[in-house]
N, CA, C and O atoms as a CHARMM CRD file, in Angstrom:
* protein
*
  272
    1    1 UNK  N     -2.98200  -3.81700  -8.52200 PROA 1      0.00000
    2    1 UNK  CA    -3.92200  -4.46900  -7.63100 PROA 1      0.00000
    3    1 UNK  C     -3.31800  -5.78300  -7.16300 PROA 1      0.00000
    4    1 UNK  O     -2.61800  -6.45300  -7.92200 PROA 1      0.00000
    5    2 UNK  N     -3.58000  -6.14900  -5.94000 PROA 2      0.00000
    6    2 UNK  CA    -3.03900  -7.37100  -5.36900 PROA 2      0.00000
    7    2 UNK  C     -3.80000  -8.57900  -5.88500 PROA 2      0.00000
    8    2 UNK  O     -5.03100  -8.60200  -5.87600 PROA 2      0.00000
    9    3 UNK  N     -3.06100  -9.58000  -6.33300 PROA 3      0.00000
   10    3 UNK  CA    -3.66600 -10.82000  -6.79900 PROA 3      0.00000
   11    3 UNK  C     -3.72000 -11.81900  -5.64900 PROA 3      0.00000
   12    3 UNK  O     -3.16400 -11.56500  -4.58000 PROA 3      0.00000
   13    4 UNK  N     -4.37900 -12.94300  -5.85800 PROA 4      0.00000
   14    4 UNK  CA    -4.58900 -13.91700  -4.79000 PROA 4      0.00000
   15    4 UNK  C     -3.27000 -14.37200  -4.16800 PROA 4      0.00000
   16    4 UNK  O     -3.15400 -14.41400  -2.94300 PROA 4      0.00000
   17    5 UNK  N     -2.28000 -14.71200  -4.98500 PROA 5      0.00000
   18    5 UNK  CA    -1.01000 -15.17500  -4.44100 PROA 5      0.00000
   19    5 UNK  C     -0.31100 -14.06400  -3.65800 PROA 5      0.00000
   20    5 UNK  O      0.35100 -14.33700  -2.65600 PROA 5      0.00000
   21    6 UNK  N     -0.45400 -12.81600  -4.10500 PROA 6      0.00000
   22    6 UNK  CA     0.15500 -11.69800  -3.40500 PROA 6      0.00000
   23    6 UNK  C     -0.56600 -11.40000  -2.10000 PROA 6      0.00000
   24    6 UNK  O      0.05800 -10.96700  -1.13100 PROA 6      0.00000
   25    7 UNK  N     -1.86900 -11.62800  -2.06700 PROA 7      0.00000
   26    7 UNK  CA    -2.63300 -11.36900  -0.84100 PROA 7      0.00000
   27    7 UNK  C     -2.13100 -12.23000   0.30200 PROA 7      0.00000
   28    7 UNK  O     -2.04000 -11.76100   1.43600 PROA 7      0.00000
   29    8 UNK  N     -1.80200 -13.48800   0.01700 PROA 8      0.00000
   30    8 UNK  CA    -1.31000 -14.36400   1.06800 PROA 8      0.00000
   31    8 UNK  C      0.00900 -13.83800   1.62500 PROA 8      0.00000
   32    8 UNK  O      0.24400 -13.90200   2.83200 PROA 8      0.00000
   33    9 UNK  N      0.86400 -13.32000   0.75500 PROA 9      0.00000
   34    9 UNK  CA     2.12500 -12.74700   1.19300 PROA 9      0.00000
   35    9 UNK  C      1.89000 -11.48500   2.00600 PROA 9      0.00000
   36    9 UNK  O      2.59000 -11.23900   2.98900 PROA 9      0.00000
   37   10 UNK  N      0.92300 -10.69300   1.61000 PROA 10     0.00000
   38   10 UNK  CA     0.62600  -9.42800   2.27600 PROA 10     0.00000
   39   10 UNK  C      0.21300  -9.66500   3.72400 PROA 10     0.00000
   40   10 UNK  O      0.67200  -8.96100   4.62300 PROA 10     0.00000
   41   11 UNK  N     -0.63800 -10.63600   3.95000 PROA 11     0.00000
   42   11 UNK  CA    -1.15500 -10.86500   5.29300 PROA 11     0.00000
   43   11 UNK  C     -0.09000 -11.38900   6.24400 PROA 11     0.00000
   44   11 UNK  O     -0.19700 -11.19500   7.45400 PROA 11     0.00000
   45   12 UNK  N      0.94500 -12.05600   5.71300 PROA 12     0.00000
   46   12 UNK  CA     1.97000 -12.61600   6.57800 PROA 12     0.00000
   47   12 UNK  C      3.07200 -11.62600   6.92600 PROA 12     0.00000
   48   12 UNK  O      3.88000 -11.88800   7.81700 PROA 12     0.00000
   49   13 UNK  N      3.11500 -10.49500   6.23600 PROA 13     0.00000
   50   13 UNK  CA     4.13000  -9.49000   6.52500 PROA 13     0.00000
   51   13 UNK  C      3.80600  -8.84000   7.86500 PROA 13     0.00000
   52   13 UNK  O      2.68500  -8.37500   8.07300 PROA 13     0.00000
   53   14 UNK  N      4.77500  -8.80500   8.77100 PROA 14     0.00000
   54   14 UNK  CA     4.50000  -8.35100  10.12800 PROA 14     0.00000
   55   14 UNK  C      4.49900  -6.83900  10.27300 PROA 14     0.00000
   56   14 UNK  O      3.70200  -6.29500  11.03800 PROA 14     0.00000
   57   15 UNK  N      5.38300  -6.14200   9.54900 PROA 15     0.00000
   58   15 UNK  CA     5.53100  -4.70200   9.74400 PROA 15     0.00000
   59   15 UNK  C      5.45200  -3.99100   8.39800 PROA 15     0.00000
   60   15 UNK  O      6.14600  -4.36700   7.45300 PROA 15     0.00000
   61   16 UNK  N      4.61300  -2.97100   8.31100 PROA 16     0.00000
   62   16 UNK  CA     4.49400  -2.17200   7.09500 PROA 16     0.00000
   63   16 UNK  C      5.44200  -0.99100   7.23000 PROA 16     0.00000
   64   16 UNK  O      5.26500  -0.13700   8.09900 PROA 16     0.00000
   65   17 UNK  N      6.45600  -0.94900   6.36200 PROA 17     0.00000
   66   17 UNK  CA     7.47200   0.08700   6.43800 PROA 17     0.00000
   67   17 UNK  C      7.29500   1.07500   5.30100 PROA 17     0.00000
   68   17 UNK  O      7.07500   0.66900   4.16100 PROA 17     0.00000
   69   18 UNK  N      7.38700   2.36400   5.59000 PROA 18     0.00000
   70   18 UNK  CA     7.20100   3.37800   4.55900 PROA 18     0.00000
   71   18 UNK  C      8.34800   3.37500   3.54900 PROA 18     0.00000
   72   18 UNK  O      8.20400   3.92500   2.45700 PROA 18     0.00000
   73   19 UNK  N      9.48000   2.76500   3.89500 PROA 19     0.00000
   74   19 UNK  CA    10.62200   2.72400   2.98000 PROA 19     0.00000
   75   19 UNK  C     10.52200   1.59200   1.96700 PROA 19     0.00000
   76   19 UNK  O     11.28200   1.56200   0.99900 PROA 19     0.00000
   77   20 UNK  N      9.60000   0.66600   2.17500 PROA 20     0.00000
   78   20 UNK  CA     9.41100  -0.46200   1.26000 PROA 20     0.00000
   79   20 UNK  C      8.45000  -0.03000   0.14400 PROA 20     0.00000
   80   20 UNK  O      7.26100  -0.34600   0.17900 PROA 20     0.00000
   81   21 UNK  N      8.97800   0.68700  -0.83200 PROA 21     0.00000
   82   21 UNK  CA     8.16000   1.31400  -1.86300 PROA 21     0.00000
   83   21 UNK  C      7.48700   0.27800  -2.76200 PROA 21     0.00000
   84   21 UNK  O      6.33100   0.46000  -3.14300 PROA 21     0.00000
   85   22 UNK  N      8.18000  -0.79700  -3.10500 PROA 22     0.00000
   86   22 UNK  CA     7.59400  -1.83200  -3.97300 PROA 22     0.00000
   87   22 UNK  C      6.36600  -2.45900  -3.30900 PROA 22     0.00000
   88   22 UNK  O      5.36900  -2.72700  -3.97900 PROA 22     0.00000
   89   23 UNK  N      6.43200  -2.68800  -2.03200 PROA 23     0.00000
   90   23 UNK  CA     5.30300  -3.25900  -1.29300 PROA 23     0.00000
   91   23 UNK  C      4.11900  -2.29000  -1.27300 PROA 23     0.00000
   92   23 UNK  O      2.97200  -2.69900  -1.45500 PROA 23     0.00000
   93   24 UNK  N      4.40300  -1.01400  -1.05300 PROA 24     0.00000
   94   24 UNK  CA     3.34000  -0.01700  -0.96900 PROA 24     0.00000
   95   24 UNK  C      2.68000   0.23300  -2.32300 PROA 24     0.00000
   96   24 UNK  O      1.49100   0.55000  -2.37700 PROA 24     0.00000
   97   25 UNK  N      3.43100   0.09700  -3.41500 PROA 25     0.00000
   98   25 UNK  CA     2.86500   0.30800  -4.74500 PROA 25     0.00000
   99   25 UNK  C      1.79400  -0.73300  -5.08500 PROA 25     0.00000
  100   25 UNK  O      0.96100  -0.49300  -5.95900 PROA 25     0.00000
  101   26 UNK  N      1.80600  -1.87000  -4.41700 PROA 26     0.00000
  102   26 UNK  CA     0.76300  -2.88000  -4.65000 PROA 26     0.00000
  103   26 UNK  C     -0.59600  -2.38000  -4.17900 PROA 26     0.00000
  104   26 UNK  O     -1.62600  -2.91000  -4.59800 PROA 26     0.00000
  105   27 UNK  N     -0.61600  -1.38000  -3.32300 PROA 27     0.00000
  106   27 UNK  CA    -1.85700  -0.85300  -2.75900 PROA 27     0.00000
  107   27 UNK  C     -2.24500   0.48400  -3.38600 PROA 27     0.00000
  108   27 UNK  O     -3.08800   1.20400  -2.85000 PROA 27     0.00000
  109   28 UNK  N     -1.63200   0.81100  -4.51600 PROA 28     0.00000
  110   28 UNK  CA    -1.93100   2.05300  -5.21900 PROA 28     0.00000
  111   28 UNK  C     -2.30800   1.74400  -6.65800 PROA 28     0.00000
  112   28 UNK  O     -1.79900   0.79200  -7.25100 PROA 28     0.00000
  113   29 UNK  N     -3.20100   2.55200  -7.21500 PROA 29     0.00000
  114   29 UNK  CA    -3.54100   2.38100  -8.62400 PROA 29     0.00000
  115   29 UNK  C     -2.53800   3.16300  -9.47600 PROA 29     0.00000
  116   29 UNK  O     -1.70000   3.87500  -8.92300 PROA 29     0.00000
  117   30 UNK  N     -2.60100   3.05000 -10.80500 PROA 30     0.00000
  118   30 UNK  CA    -1.63300   3.75100 -11.65300 PROA 30     0.00000
  119   30 UNK  C     -1.66000   5.28200 -11.51600 PROA 30     0.00000
  120   30 UNK  O     -0.70100   5.95500 -11.89400 PROA 30     0.00000
  121   31 UNK  N     -2.74200   5.81900 -10.98300 PROA 31     0.00000
  122   31 UNK  CA    -2.84100   7.26600 -10.78700 PROA 31     0.00000
  123   31 UNK  C     -2.36500   7.68400  -9.39800 PROA 31     0.00000
  124   31 UNK  O     -2.56600   8.82900  -8.99300 PROA 31     0.00000
  125   32 UNK  N     -1.74500   6.77600  -8.67700 PROA 32     0.00000
  126   32 UNK  CA    -1.14600   7.00800  -7.35900 PROA 32     0.00000
  127   32 UNK  C     -2.18000   7.22400  -6.26200 PROA 32     0.00000
  128   32 UNK  O     -1.88100   7.86200  -5.25300 PROA 32     0.00000
  129   33 UNK  N     -3.38300   6.70600  -6.44000 PROA 33     0.00000
  130   33 UNK  CA    -4.38300   6.76800  -5.37900 PROA 33     0.00000
  131   33 UNK  C     -4.32700   5.47500  -4.56600 PROA 33     0.00000
  132   33 UNK  O     -4.01500   4.40900  -5.09600 PROA 33     0.00000
  133   34 UNK  N     -4.62900   5.58100  -3.29500 PROA 34     0.00000
  134   34 UNK  CA    -4.64000   4.41800  -2.41800 PROA 34     0.00000
  135   34 UNK  C     -5.88900   3.59300  -2.72300 PROA 34     0.00000
  136   34 UNK  O     -6.99900   4.12400  -2.76300 PROA 34     0.00000
  137   35 UNK  N     -5.69900   2.29400  -2.93600 PROA 35     0.00000
  138   35 UNK  CA    -6.83200   1.41600  -3.21500 PROA 35     0.00000
  139   35 UNK  C     -7.62300   1.15300  -1.94800 PROA 35     0.00000
  140   35 UNK  O     -7.08100   1.18600  -0.84300 PROA 35     0.00000
  141   36 UNK  N     -8.90600   0.89200  -2.11800 PROA 36     0.00000
  142   36 UNK  CA    -9.77800   0.65900  -0.97100 PROA 36     0.00000
  143   36 UNK  C     -9.53300  -0.72600  -0.36400 PROA 36     0.00000
  144   36 UNK  O     -8.89000  -1.59100  -0.95900 PROA 36     0.00000
  145   37 UNK  N    -10.05700  -0.89200   0.81100 PROA 37     0.00000
  146   37 UNK  CA    -9.94900  -2.16700   1.51700 PROA 37     0.00000
  147   37 UNK  C    -10.64400  -3.27500   0.74800 PROA 37     0.00000
  148   37 UNK  O    -10.20000  -4.42300   0.77700 PROA 37     0.00000
  149   38 UNK  N    -11.72100  -2.94700   0.06600 PROA 38     0.00000
  150   38 UNK  CA   -12.43400  -3.92700  -0.75000 PROA 38     0.00000
  151   38 UNK  C    -11.56100  -4.45900  -1.87900 PROA 38     0.00000
  152   38 UNK  O    -11.55900  -5.65700  -2.16200 PROA 38     0.00000
  153   39 UNK  N    -10.82900  -3.57000  -2.51400 PROA 39     0.00000
  154   39 UNK  CA   -10.00700  -3.95900  -3.66100 PROA 39     0.00000
  155   39 UNK  C     -8.77900  -4.75400  -3.23800 PROA 39     0.00000
  156   39 UNK  O     -8.36200  -5.67400  -3.94100 PROA 39     0.00000
  157   40 UNK  N     -8.19300  -4.40000  -2.08500 PROA 40     0.00000
  158   40 UNK  CA    -6.96800  -5.06000  -1.65500 PROA 40     0.00000
  159   40 UNK  C     -7.24000  -6.29400  -0.80300 PROA 40     0.00000
  160   40 UNK  O     -6.37400  -7.15600  -0.65400 PROA 40     0.00000
  161   41 UNK  N     -8.44000  -6.37500  -0.24700 PROA 41     0.00000
  162   41 UNK  CA    -8.85000  -7.53300   0.55500 PROA 41     0.00000
  163   41 UNK  C     -7.93500  -7.75300   1.76300 PROA 41     0.00000
  164   41 UNK  O     -7.46700  -8.86700   2.00100 PROA 41     0.00000
  165   42 UNK  N     -7.68700  -6.68700   2.52000 PROA 42     0.00000
  166   42 UNK  CA    -6.92500  -6.78300   3.75700 PROA 42     0.00000
  167   42 UNK  C     -7.80700  -6.32200   4.91400 PROA 42     0.00000
  168   42 UNK  O     -8.85600  -5.71600   4.69800 PROA 42     0.00000
  169   43 UNK  N     -7.38500  -6.60500   6.11800 PROA 43     0.00000
  170   43 UNK  CA    -8.14800  -6.20800   7.29900 PROA 43     0.00000
  171   43 UNK  C     -8.10500  -4.69100   7.46700 PROA 43     0.00000
  172   43 UNK  O     -7.21400  -4.02600   6.94000 PROA 43     0.00000
  173   44 UNK  N     -9.06500  -4.15600   8.20000 PROA 44     0.00000
  174   44 UNK  CA    -9.17200  -2.71300   8.39900 PROA 44     0.00000
  175   44 UNK  C     -7.94600  -2.15300   9.11900 PROA 44     0.00000
  176   44 UNK  O     -7.45100  -1.08800   8.75100 PROA 44     0.00000
  177   45 UNK  N     -7.46000  -2.84500  10.12200 PROA 45     0.00000
  178   45 UNK  CA    -6.28700  -2.35500  10.84900 PROA 45     0.00000
  179   45 UNK  C     -5.06100  -2.33700   9.94700 PROA 45     0.00000
  180   45 UNK  O     -4.25300  -1.41000  10.01100 PROA 45     0.00000
  181   46 UNK  N     -4.91900  -3.36100   9.10600 PROA 46     0.00000
  182   46 UNK  CA    -3.80500  -3.42300   8.16500 PROA 46     0.00000
  183   46 UNK  C     -3.92600  -2.31000   7.11200 PROA 46     0.00000
  184   46 UNK  O     -2.92300  -1.72300   6.70700 PROA 46     0.00000
  185   47 UNK  N     -5.16300  -2.02500   6.67300 PROA 47     0.00000
  186   47 UNK  CA    -5.39300  -0.97700   5.68700 PROA 47     0.00000
  187   47 UNK  C     -4.99500   0.38900   6.25100 PROA 47     0.00000
  188   47 UNK  O     -4.43400   1.21500   5.53100 PROA 47     0.00000
  189   48 UNK  N     -5.27800   0.62800   7.52300 PROA 48     0.00000
  190   48 UNK  CA    -4.88200   1.89500   8.14700 PROA 48     0.00000
  191   48 UNK  C     -3.35900   2.01400   8.22100 PROA 48     0.00000
  192   48 UNK  O     -2.80900   3.09000   7.98400 PROA 48     0.00000
  193   49 UNK  N     -2.68100   0.91600   8.54700 PROA 49     0.00000
  194   49 UNK  CA    -1.21500   0.93100   8.59600 PROA 49     0.00000
  195   49 UNK  C     -0.63000   1.21700   7.21800 PROA 49     0.00000
  196   49 UNK  O      0.32800   1.97900   7.09000 PROA 49     0.00000
  197   50 UNK  N     -1.21100   0.60300   6.18700 PROA 50     0.00000
  198   50 UNK  CA    -0.73500   0.79100   4.81700 PROA 50     0.00000
  199   50 UNK  C     -0.95600   2.22900   4.37600 PROA 50     0.00000
  200   50 UNK  O     -0.06700   2.83900   3.78200 PROA 50     0.00000
  201   51 UNK  N     -2.13600   2.78000   4.66000 PROA 51     0.00000
  202   51 UNK  CA    -2.43700   4.15900   4.27900 PROA 51     0.00000
  203   51 UNK  C     -1.47000   5.12600   4.96000 PROA 51     0.00000
  204   51 UNK  O     -0.98800   6.06600   4.32900 PROA 51     0.00000
  205   52 UNK  N     -1.18800   4.90400   6.22600 PROA 52     0.00000
  206   52 UNK  CA    -0.25600   5.76500   6.94700 PROA 52     0.00000
  207   52 UNK  C      1.14700   5.65300   6.36700 PROA 52     0.00000
  208   52 UNK  O      1.84200   6.65900   6.23000 PROA 52     0.00000
  209   53 UNK  N      1.57000   4.43900   6.02400 PROA 53     0.00000
  210   53 UNK  CA     2.90000   4.24600   5.43700 PROA 53     0.00000
  211   53 UNK  C      2.99600   4.91800   4.07100 PROA 53     0.00000
  212   53 UNK  O      4.03100   5.49700   3.74300 PROA 53     0.00000
  213   54 UNK  N      1.93400   4.84900   3.27200 PROA 54     0.00000
  214   54 UNK  CA     1.93400   5.51100   1.96200 PROA 54     0.00000
  215   54 UNK  C      2.02200   7.02200   2.13800 PROA 54     0.00000
  216   54 UNK  O      2.74500   7.69200   1.40100 PROA 54     0.00000
  217   55 UNK  N      1.29500   7.55800   3.10400 PROA 55     0.00000
  218   55 UNK  CA     1.33400   8.99900   3.34600 PROA 55     0.00000
  219   55 UNK  C      2.71600   9.44900   3.82500 PROA 55     0.00000
  220   55 UNK  O      3.18700  10.52300   3.44900 PROA 55     0.00000
  221   56 UNK  N      3.35500   8.63800   4.64400 PROA 56     0.00000
  222   56 UNK  CA     4.71000   8.96900   5.09000 PROA 56     0.00000
  223   56 UNK  C      5.69600   8.90600   3.93500 PROA 56     0.00000
  224   56 UNK  O      6.57900   9.75500   3.81800 PROA 56     0.00000
  225   57 UNK  N      5.54500   7.89300   3.07600 PROA 57     0.00000
  226   57 UNK  CA     6.43500   7.76000   1.92000 PROA 57     0.00000
  227   57 UNK  C      6.24200   8.93200   0.95900 PROA 57     0.00000
  228   57 UNK  O      7.20600   9.40000   0.35200 PROA 57     0.00000
  229   58 UNK  N      5.02000   9.40200   0.81900 PROA 58     0.00000
  230   58 UNK  CA     4.77100  10.56900  -0.02600 PROA 58     0.00000
  231   58 UNK  C      5.44900  11.80200   0.56100 PROA 58     0.00000
  232   58 UNK  O      6.05700  12.58400  -0.17000 PROA 58     0.00000
  233   59 UNK  N      5.35100  11.97400   1.85100 PROA 59     0.00000
  234   59 UNK  CA     5.96100  13.12900   2.51100 PROA 59     0.00000
  235   59 UNK  C      7.48000  13.11000   2.35100 PROA 59     0.00000
  236   59 UNK  O      8.10000  14.16100   2.19300 PROA 59     0.00000
  237   60 UNK  N      8.07800  11.92300   2.39100 PROA 60     0.00000
  238   60 UNK  CA     9.52600  11.77900   2.23800 PROA 60     0.00000
  239   60 UNK  C      9.95100  11.73200   0.77000 PROA 60     0.00000
  240   60 UNK  O     11.12600  11.52400   0.47000 PROA 60     0.00000
  241   61 UNK  N      8.99500  11.92400  -0.14500 PROA 61     0.00000
  242   61 UNK  CA     9.23700  11.94400  -1.59600 PROA 61     0.00000
  243   61 UNK  C      9.69600  10.60200  -2.14600 PROA 61     0.00000
  244   61 UNK  O     10.42100  10.55600  -3.13900 PROA 61     0.00000
  245   62 UNK  N      9.28300   9.51300  -1.51400 PROA 62     0.00000
  246   62 UNK  CA     9.57100   8.18400  -2.04000 PROA 62     0.00000
  247   62 UNK  C      8.47800   7.73100  -2.99900 PROA 62     0.00000
  248   62 UNK  O      8.72300   6.92700  -3.89800 PROA 62     0.00000
  249   63 UNK  N      7.26600   8.25300  -2.79900 PROA 63     0.00000
  250   63 UNK  CA     6.13300   7.97100  -3.67500 PROA 63     0.00000
  251   63 UNK  C      5.53300   9.29200  -4.14300 PROA 63     0.00000
  252   63 UNK  O      5.62300  10.30000  -3.44200 PROA 63     0.00000
  253   64 UNK  N      4.91900   9.28900  -5.32800 PROA 64     0.00000
  254   64 UNK  CA     4.31600  10.53500  -5.81800 PROA 64     0.00000
  255   64 UNK  C      2.94600  10.79000  -5.18300 PROA 64     0.00000
  256   64 UNK  O      2.23400   9.85800  -4.80600 PROA 64     0.00000
  257   65 UNK  N      2.59600  12.07400  -5.07600 PROA 65     0.00000
  258   65 UNK  CA     1.24600  12.42300  -4.66900 PROA 65     0.00000
  259   65 UNK  C      0.28200  12.18400  -5.82200 PROA 65     0.00000
  260   65 UNK  O     -0.82700  11.69000  -5.62300 PROA 65     0.00000
  261   66 UNK  N      0.70800  12.53600  -7.01900 PROA 66     0.00000
  262   66 UNK  CA    -0.06900  12.32500  -8.23900 PROA 66     0.00000
  263   66 UNK  C      0.84700  11.72700  -9.29300 PROA 66     0.00000
  264   66 UNK  O      2.01300  12.10400  -9.40700 PROA 66     0.00000
  265   67 UNK  N      0.30600  10.79100 -10.06200 PROA 67     0.00000
  266   67 UNK  CA     1.08300  10.24100 -11.17300 PROA 67     0.00000
  267   67 UNK  C      0.95500  11.17100 -12.36700 PROA 67     0.00000
  268   67 UNK  O     -0.12800  11.68200 -12.65200 PROA 67     0.00000
  269   68 UNK  N      2.04300  11.38500 -13.05100 PROA 68     0.00000
  270   68 UNK  CA     2.01700  12.30500 -14.20100 PROA 68     0.00000
  271   68 UNK  C      1.46000  11.63600 -15.43700 PROA 68     0.00000
  272   68 UNK  O      1.36800  12.26600 -16.49100 PROA 68     0.00000
């Protein structure tokens, strides 16, 4: 889960890239589910970009669909 100091960094990042796995893992729980907008405290448009990037990373096998 994103902490307060991380949230400030998140909002200043200009482009969400599906290859940036460490960044995307901040928006996933340990079971590899995408966290809600309430939990991550980001704007709706940013949340859609993050969700799309996570789905692309999963398709490219950079992130798991389910955590074992």
